[in-house]
C-alpha positions as CSV (number, residue, x, y, z in Angstrom):
1,M,-26.0,-1.0,6.1
2,I,-27.2,-3.5,3.4
3,S,-30.9,-3.3,2.4
4,F,-32.3,-6.5,1.0
5,I,-35.8,-5.4,-0.9
6,V,-38.0,-8.3,-1.7
7,P,-41.2,-7.6,-3.7
8,A,-43.9,-10.2,-3.2
9,H,-47.4,-11.1,-4.2
10,N,-48.9,-14.2,-3.1
11,E,-45.3,-15.9,-2.6
12,E,-46.2,-18.2,0.6
13,L,-44.7,-21.2,-1.1
14,W,-41.3,-19.4,-1.9
15,I,-40.9,-16.4,0.5
16,G,-39.5,-18.7,3.4
17,K,-36.7,-20.2,1.1
18,C,-35.8,-16.7,-0.2
19,L,-35.6,-15.2,3.1
20,G,-33.8,-18.2,4.8
21,S,-31.1,-18.0,2.1
22,I,-30.7,-14.3,2.9
23,R,-30.1,-15.2,6.5
24,T,-27.7,-17.8,5.7
25,A,-25.7,-15.8,3.4
26,M,-25.4,-13.1,5.8
27,A,-24.7,-15.2,8.6
28,T,-20.8,-15.4,7.4
29,L,-20.5,-11.6,6.5
30,A,-19.6,-8.9,9.1
31,Q,-22.2,-6.4,7.7
32,P,-25.4,-5.0,9.2
33,Y,-28.3,-5.4,7.2
34,E,-32.0,-5.3,6.9
35,V,-34.7,-7.2,4.9
36,I,-37.7,-5.5,3.5
37,V,-40.5,-7.4,2.2
38,V,-42.8,-5.4,0.1
39,D,-46.1,-7.2,0.1
40,D,-48.1,-6.2,-3.1
41,A,-51.7,-6.9,-2.2
42,S,-51.1,-10.6,-1.3
43,T,-54.1,-12.5,-0.1
44,D,-52.2,-15.4,1.3
45,A,-49.8,-16.1,4.1
46,T,-46.8,-14.0,2.5
47,P,-46.8,-11.2,4.9
48,R,-47.3,-13.4,8.1
49,I,-44.3,-15.8,6.9
50,A,-42.2,-12.6,6.4
51,E,-43.0,-11.2,9.7
52,Q,-42.3,-14.6,11.3
53,M,-38.8,-14.7,10.0
54,G,-38.0,-11.0,11.2
55,A,-38.5,-9.2,7.8
56,R,-39.7,-5.7,7.9
57,T,-43.0,-5.8,6.0
58,I,-44.6,-3.1,4.2
59,R,-48.0,-3.3,2.6
60,V,-48.8,-1.7,-1.0
61,E,-51.3,-2.3,-3.6
62,H,-49.9,-1.4,-6.8
63,R,-49.6,-4.7,-8.6
64,K,-46.7,-3.5,-10.7
65,I,-43.4,-4.7,-9.7
66,S,-41.5,-1.4,-10.7
67,A,-43.6,0.4,-8.3
68,V,-43.2,-2.2,-5.6
69,R,-39.2,-2.1,-5.8
70,N,-39.4,1.7,-5.6
71,A,-41.4,1.5,-2.4
72,G,-39.0,-0.9,-0.9
73,A,-36.0,1.6,-1.9
74,R,-37.8,4.5,-0.3
75,A,-38.3,2.6,3.0
76,A,-34.5,1.2,3.0
77,C,-32.1,2.4,5.4
78,G,-29.0,1.0,3.7
79,E,-26.4,2.6,1.5
80,V,-26.4,-0.6,-0.6
81,F,-29.5,-2.2,-2.2
82,F,-30.0,-5.6,-3.2
83,F,-33.4,-6.2,-5.1
84,V,-34.2,-10.1,-4.7
85,D,-37.3,-11.7,-6.2
86,A,-39.4,-13.6,-3.7
87,D,-38.9,-16.9,-5.6
88,T,-35.0,-16.6,-5.7
89,Q,-32.5,-17.9,-3.3
90,V,-29.3,-16.1,-2.8
91,N,-26.0,-17.2,-1.4
92,E,-22.7,-15.8,0.3
93,R,-20.7,-16.1,-2.7
94,A,-22.9,-13.7,-4.8
95,V,-23.4,-11.2,-2.1
96,S,-19.7,-11.2,-1.3
97,A,-18.8,-10.7,-4.9
98,A,-21.5,-7.9,-5.1
99,L,-20.0,-6.0,-2.3
100,A,-16.4,-6.4,-3.6
101,V,-17.4,-4.8,-7.1
102,L,-19.3,-2.0,-5.3
103,R,-16.1,-1.3,-3.2
104,A,-14.0,-1.4,-6.3
105,G,-16.3,1.4,-7.7
106,A,-19.0,-0.3,-9.7
107,A,-22.5,1.5,-9.7
108,G,-24.2,-1.8,-9.6
109,G,-24.6,-5.3,-10.9
110,G,-26.4,-8.4,-11.1
111,C,-26.5,-12.3,-11.3
112,V,-27.6,-14.9,-13.9
113,F,-29.4,-17.7,-12.5
114,D,-29.9,-21.5,-12.5
115,F,-33.4,-23.1,-12.3
116,D,-34.3,-24.9,-8.8
117,G,-35.1,-28.6,-9.4
118,P,-35.4,-30.8,-12.4
119,T,-35.6,-28.6,-15.7
120,P,-36.7,-30.1,-19.0
121,L,-34.0,-30.2,-21.7
122,W,-35.2,-27.4,-23.8
123,G,-35.1,-25.3,-20.8
124,R,-31.6,-26.1,-20.0
125,I,-30.6,-25.3,-23.4
126,I,-32.4,-21.8,-23.5
127,L,-31.0,-21.0,-20.3
128,F,-27.4,-21.8,-21.5
129,F,-27.5,-19.5,-24.5
130,A,-29.3,-16.9,-22.3
131,V,-26.7,-17.0,-19.7
132,L,-24.0,-16.6,-22.5
133,A,-25.8,-13.5,-24.0
134,A,-26.2,-11.9,-20.5
135,R,-22.4,-12.1,-19.8
136,L,-21.6,-11.1,-23.2
137,I,-23.9,-7.8,-23.3
138,R,-24.1,-7.3,-19.4
139,W,-28.0,-7.6,-19.1
140,V,-29.6,-9.5,-16.4
141,G,-33.2,-9.9,-15.2
142,G,-34.5,-8.6,-12.1
143,C,-34.2,-11.7,-9.6
144,F,-31.0,-10.4,-8.3
145,L,-29.9,-6.9,-8.9
146,F,-27.9,-4.5,-6.6
147,C,-26.4,-1.0,-6.7
148,T,-25.4,1.7,-4.3
149,R,-27.9,4.3,-2.9
150,E,-26.4,7.0,-4.8
151,A,-26.3,5.2,-8.0
152,Y,-30.2,4.2,-7.4
153,R,-31.0,7.9,-6.9
154,A,-29.1,9.0,-9.8
155,T,-31.0,6.6,-12.0
156,G,-34.5,7.7,-10.7
157,G,-35.2,4.1,-9.8
158,F,-37.4,1.6,-11.6
159,S,-39.5,3.1,-14.5
160,E,-42.9,3.0,-13.1
161,S,-44.4,3.5,-16.6
162,L,-43.4,0.1,-17.6
163,S,-45.3,-3.2,-16.3
164,A,-42.6,-5.5,-17.8
165,G,-38.8,-4.6,-18.7
166,E,-38.4,-2.3,-15.7
167,D,-35.4,-4.4,-14.8
168,I,-33.7,-4.0,-18.2
169,A,-34.5,-0.3,-18.3
170,F,-32.9,-0.1,-14.7
171,V,-29.8,-2.0,-15.9
172,Q,-29.4,0.3,-19.0
173,A,-29.7,3.4,-16.6
174,L,-26.9,2.0,-14.4
175,K,-24.7,1.6,-17.1
176,K,-25.1,5.4,-17.9
177,I,-23.8,6.4,-14.7
178,G,-21.1,3.9,-14.0
179,R,-19.7,0.3,-14.3
180,F,-22.4,-2.5,-14.3
181,V,-21.0,-5.9,-13.5
182,V,-22.5,-9.3,-14.2
183,L,-21.1,-11.6,-11.4
184,K,-19.5,-14.9,-11.9
185,P,-21.6,-16.6,-9.1
186,K,-25.0,-17.5,-9.9
187,V,-28.1,-17.4,-7.7
188,V,-31.1,-19.9,-7.9
189,S,-34.7,-19.1,-9.0
190,S,-37.8,-20.8,-9.4
191,G,-38.6,-22.8,-12.6
192,R,-42.4,-22.8,-12.3
193,K,-43.0,-20.7,-15.4
194,L,-41.6,-23.8,-17.4
195,N,-44.6,-25.7,-16.3
196,V,-47.3,-23.2,-18.0
197,V,-45.2,-22.1,-21.0
198,G,-43.5,-23.8,-23.8
199,P,-40.2,-23.4,-25.6
200,W,-41.6,-21.6,-28.6
201,Q,-43.2,-18.9,-26.1
202,V,-40.0,-18.6,-24.2
203,M,-37.9,-18.2,-27.4
204,G,-40.4,-15.5,-28.5
205,L,-40.3,-13.6,-25.4
206,M,-36.4,-13.8,-25.7
207,L,-36.3,-12.5,-29.4
208,T,-38.8,-9.8,-28.5
209,I,-36.4,-8.5,-25.7
210,A,-33.6,-8.8,-28.0
211,I,-35.2,-6.6,-30.7
212,R,-37.2,-4.2,-28.5
213,G,-35.0,-3.9,-25.5
214,A,-36.8,-2.6,-22.3
215,R,-39.9,-1.8,-24.0
216,Y,-41.1,-5.4,-24.9
217,E,-44.3,-5.0,-23.0
218,S,-47.5,-6.5,-24.8
219,K,-50.6,-8.4,-23.8
220,W,-49.0,-11.8,-24.5
221,V,-45.9,-11.0,-22.9
222,L,-47.8,-10.0,-19.5
223,D,-49.7,-13.0,-19.8
224,I,-46.6,-15.2,-19.8
225,L,-44.9,-13.1,-16.9
226,Y,-47.6,-12.8,-14.7
227,G,-51.1,-14.3,-16.2
228,R,-50.5,-17.8,-15.5
229,R,-48.5,-19.2,-12.3
230,A,-48.2,-22.9,-11.8
231,Q,-46.4,-23.7,-8.5
232,D,-43.5,-26.4,-8.9
233,S,-44.4,-29.8,-8.2
234,K,-42.0,-30.2,-5.4
235,R,-43.7,-27.5,-3.5
236,P,-41.2,-25.9,-1.2
237,P,-41.6,-25.6,2.5
238,I,-43.9,-22.7,3.3
239,C,-41.3,-21.2,5.7
240,N,-37.9,-22.2,6.5
241,D,-36.2,-20.1,9.1
242,G,-32.6,-20.9,7.9
243,R,-31.9,-23.6,10.5
244,G,-33.7,-26.3,8.9
245,R,-37.0,-25.7,10.8
246,Q,-40.4,-25.2,9.1
247,N,-43.0,-22.7,10.4
248,K,-46.6,-23.0,8.9
């Protein structure tokens, strides 16, 4: 059994595409799976859309993504965990590659990503070097992480003392107990933050992470990551069931 764990807070514009991508990816794999959407105090249609698409939905009110991911893991039935952000779209190549490295003995891994839609030149340049660095030092963010249940338990899960950087801390913990693999396939994630931050802020954030590691949390970092959210101008469909149909 594979468990896809999707933390979500007010993601009605993105959750349908995320869940649709999981359904499409798993359609070609002969593997039983479940999808758990952990709804963290949403005030929009996120939980309704998730339920319409057949996901198991759990309501929490943590407002801390580390605790939300851990809540999903506690509810999961699978022996393999995929942690997928609600604004991220997976694909069959990434899921298959992840399962292959786990079968080969890895403790876990993750994917780098491409932005969805048009991206400003400065964003493409920063992403290019970020991807190179991620592959070199084997660090990835939390939009697509995977591990075995055994490895998750051995690490103690995501550190709930952190409001940011919990994904990097989790990667570091996985490396201590086994092999961590950054896959060749990429996933697609939302570039909406590029609408509300500039290149100097992004470079400052990356430099802070490079210097401080998982403990890069500060007021200005939290403001960049969680304080300002602009929806992409294309406004993706509210719900796509994986067959091209939209439900609103």
